[in-house]
N, C-alpha and C positions, 0 to 999 in steps of 0.2 A: 575737558575730559575728566579731570579730578573732581570737578563740581558734580558731574553726572554720577560718578561713583559714590560721592558722599550721599547725593540724593537717593540712590538706590538702597542705601543702608538705613535711611530714615525709617522705613517700615519696621525695623527691629527694635527701635528705641523703646517704644511703648510696652511691648512684651517683656523686653529684658528689665525695664524698670519696674514692672509688676513682680517679676521674679526677685529682683534686688530687695524691694520693699518687703516681700513676704519673707525672705531670709532674715531681713533685719528685725522684723517682728517676732520670728521664732527665736532669734538671739535675745531679744528683750524678755520673752517668756523665761528663756533659761537663766537670764540675769536675775529676774525676779526670784526664781527658785534659789539661785545662789545667795542673792541678798538675805532671803528669809533664813537660809542655813548659816550664814556668817554675818550676824548683825553688827552694824557700824562700818563694815568694810567697804561700803559704796558711798559715793557722795550723794548729797541731796538732789543734784540734777539728775542722777541716774535713778533715784528713788521717784522723782516726778515722771521722768520719761517712761518708766516702767509701771506707771499708774499705782505707785506706792500709796496712794491715798484711799484706794479700794481694799476691801478685804482680799486676803491672798488667794483663796480658792477662785473668786470671781475674776481678780486681776489675771491670773495664770489662764483661766478659761477664755477670756476675751482675747488676749495676746495670741493664743494658739489658734483660735477660730479665725481671727483676722489674718495671721500669718499664713495658715493653710488655705485659706480662700484665695488670697492673692497669689500664693505660689502656685496653686492649681490652675488659676486662670491664666496666669503668665505662660505656664508649661502648655496649656491648652492652645494659646495663641501661637507658640512656636511650633506646635504641631503642623502648622501650614508650611513649614519647611521640610524638605526631604533631602537627606544626605544619602548619596549613593556612590559606590567606588567608581573612579574614572577608568575608561576602557583603555587608556594608553599605558605606557611602561613606566610612567612615573610613580615610583614607590611611595606609598603613604599619602598620596594626594586624593582628595575627594572633591565632588562637584556638588555644590549646594544650589538647589533650584528653589526659588521663591515664587510662590503663586498668590495673587491677589484676586479674590472673588468679588467682582463688581456687583453693586446693587441692581443694575440694569444692564440691558444690551446698549452698545454704542449707537449714537446717532451719526450718521455719515452724510456729507454732502459731495457729490461728484460733479467736476466740471469736465465734460468730455463731449464726445459726439460720434455720430456713426455707429459702426460696429462696437466701438470701444465702450460706449455708453451701455450697451446690452451685456457686454462681458461682465461689467460690474454687478449685474443683476444675480450673480452667484452669491452675493452677500445677503440677499433678502432673508434667508432663514437665520442669519447670525445678528441682525441689527434690530434695533427698536424702530428706527425710521431711516429711510434712504431717500434723499432728495437729489434728483438728477437735473442739474441746470444745463439746459441745451444751449449750443452755440447761438450767439447773437443773430447770425445772418441765416440760420437755417429755420424752415417752418417746424413748429412743434408738432404739428398734426401728423407728421411722419412717425415721430416717436410714440404719439398716443396709439396709433394703429399697431405698430410693431409690438409695443408693450402689452398689447391684449392678449398675447400668446402666453405670458407668464405674469399676469396681473396679480397684485397683492395689495392688500388694503393699506400697508405702510410704506408705499413706494410712490413718490410724486415725480413727475416729469413736467418741468415748468421752464418756460423762457425767463431770462433775467429781467426783461422789461417788455412791455407791448409796444413801445416806441419802434418807429422804423428808422433804419440807419444804413449807410452805405460804408462798406469796408473795402478799402483799397490797399493792394500789396505793391510794394516798389521793391523790384528785383535789384540785384547787386550791380547790374548794367544800366540802371535808371529807368528800366521799363515799367510803367504803371499798369496794373491789372486789377479789375474788379474782381473780388474774391468769388463771386458766383462763376466767374469765367476762368478761374486759376487752373483748374484741371486741364481744361483744353490747351491752355497755354504752355504749361510745363510738360505736357506729354509730348511736346514737340521735341524730337531728339537733339536739335541744335540748342536746346535750353537745358539739357539735362545736367550740366555743370553749373548751372546758376543756383543761387539761393535767394531767400527774401532777406533784404536788408532793413525794411521798415513796414509798419503796419500804420494805416491812417483811418480814424473813424470820423465820419460826418454824420450828424443827426439830420434827419429829414423832418418835414412838417414844421411844427412850431418850435422844434428844438427841445421840448420837454422830454425827459428820459428817466424818470423816477423808477428805481429798481423795485421789483415786486416785493411786497411786505412778506409773502411766503418764502422768498429767497433770503431776505435779511434775517428773519426770524430762525430759518434753518442754520444759517451760518453762525448766528450768535449762540445757538444751543448745541452746536455740533461738537462732537469729540474728535473728529478727523474731518479734513477737507482734502479730498483726493483729486488730483490733477491727472486725468488720463484714465485708461490708455486711449490714445487717439493722436491724430496729426497735431503736431505742436502749433502751427500757424492757422490751421483751419478749425480745430476743435477746442483748443485750450486758450490760446492767447486772446482771441477776439473778446471774450468776456472780461478779461483782465483791463481792457481799454476803458471800461465803464468805471468813472471815478468812484461813485457811491459803492459799488460792489467790491472794488479793489480795497477801499478803505475799510469796509466791513471785515473782509479777510484779514487785513493788517491788525485789526483790534480784536479778533476772534481769539478765544482761548484754545480753540482746537489745534491739534497737530496737523501740519500740512505735509502731504505725501505726493510727490511726483512720481508717476510711473513712466519711466523713460521709453522711448520708442525702441523697437527691437532693431529697426533698420533706418537709414536716412532716407529722405524722400527726394527723388530727383527733381530739380528745379525749385525745391522748397527748403531743404536742409542739407544739400549736398555738402559733404566734408565736415558736418558737425560731429563733435565728440560730445560725451555726457556733459562735460563742463560747458560747452557752447549752448546746450539745451538750458541748463541751469542759468546761465547768463541771460538768455532770452527772457526767462521768467522774471529774474531780477530786474531786468530793463523795462519790461512792459507791465509787470504786476507790482514792482516796487516793493518786494518782499523776497526772502530766501526761503525755500522749502526747508522743513525740518529734515526730511528725508527724501532720498531718491532711490527707487528701486530699479536696479539695473539687472537685466537678465543675462546670465552666462550659461551657455549651453553648447553642446557639441552639434554642429550643423552638418547634415549629411552632404557629401560632395555634389549630389545632383541638384539638391536645394540651393547650395551656395552658389553654384554655377548659373542657375536660372536667375537668381536675383542679381549676380554680377552683370549678366547679359542685359539686364533691364536698368543698369546704372544704379542699383541699390547696394548699400554696404552697411554691414554691422555697426551699430552705435556702440562705441567702447570708451572705456575709460582711459584718458591720456596720462601716460606714466608721469609727465612733467606738471600735471594739474593737481597732483596730490598735495594737500596741505598738512595732513596728518594721517597716520596708519595705526590701527589697533587691532589686536585679535582678542575677542572676548568669548566667554563660555556662553553657550546657548543650550536649549533643552536636548538636542541630539548631537552635540559636539561642539566644535569651535566655529566662529564666523569672523570674517575678515570685514573691518569697517574702515572706510576711507572718508575723509572730509574733502569735499570738492567745492569751491566757490562758497564755502560756508555751510554747505548742506551735507548731512551724513549720507554716504552713498553705501548702500547695502547690495551686495551681489548675491544673487541666487537663481536657480533654474526656474524661470517663470513663464516658459514658452513651451509649445508643442507643435509638431509637424502634423498639419491637417491635410486630407485629401480634398480638393476642390474641383468641381467639374466645370469646365468652360467649354463654350461653343466655338466652332470654328468659323472665321469670317467668311471663308469661301463656301462653307456648307454648314449653315446654321443648325441643320438637323444632326449633325455630327457633334458628339461630345467626347471630351478627352479628360482624363484625371491628371491633375497637376498637384504636386505636394507643395503646400504653402506653410510658412512659419507664422504662427499666431500666439498672442498672449493666452495662456491657459487660465480659464476662469477659476478652477479650484486652486490653482497654486497661488494666483494672485490674491484670492480671498484669504487663504491661509498666511500669506505674508503680512497682509494688512492687519488682520486679527492679531497676529503675533506682535506687530509693533504696538498696538493699542493695549496689550496686556503688559507692556514694559512699565516700569515705575517711572 
């Protein structure tokens, strides 16, 4: 935590140094005037430092010009900091907000699937390039068709590799299930309390599975790699089983951000906390996300009861899993930061209750409105961009 604080102050070093040098030069100019007024009072070193070998008018003019130029430039750089009064009751305290203007918009790689992939499309207007890596076991054609509704020139939907593979899930009771059939299995009420204990990847054909150059280049050039939103075992972890892709993420300079699920998934992540989700990424991906975005919101009773009846539960931070806690100042107040399994967990309101219409099984022509909890695209985009603006 201390190293991060020191790193955040690094951006002040250059403008402050310029201000300091400017003041020193102005002082040298004043010293030259004093030396001229009091001959012999200053040492030869001071004479040399104040350009004593030049005529007095030229010497003073050069020192004044250089000092004023550096002082002005340093103050201009410091103008990027805003000092405003704090809104709390603490007397005499102020909040300093630093902003860094990037030379370009960020490049982001998303590993997700299903509706979660399209939620991330809200970033389109704020990024230079958005590369969406589809789950290994899903046909990319589905994403091509769906993305045509909001196509953009700088958004790519691409599979990690053209190679065919079989993905097998092993439940905690030992049951082996092909991931193509996982939904039919876990929707069995008798398996609602189960969870996936292992994922196994078997390559088909000749066994070659080179990762797409488009994907590798995007990861190498990315400013952020976002995992989610989406099913942990269906949309995120399958791609992390690919050795070359996993290694590319581990070597990338990008920040890794995991968007934690709002709810556990019956038969898949039953009983999982935020720490359990991070542990799964560390186990299968062999890296620790830099950040974990955890949604905290007030859920309406009717929505909560509907999820509970279907064996869903909110994914929460386990109080015993905290490794470190800190409260830091942010643009609109203060934010609590927790370190869980080595990842910085940030809590924020990232969801919205949406009305979804479903058909009745007994009467397909009958539709009823159901309120569902979903990640909010605009809130997620704002949270991710705020992380990327951090020093």
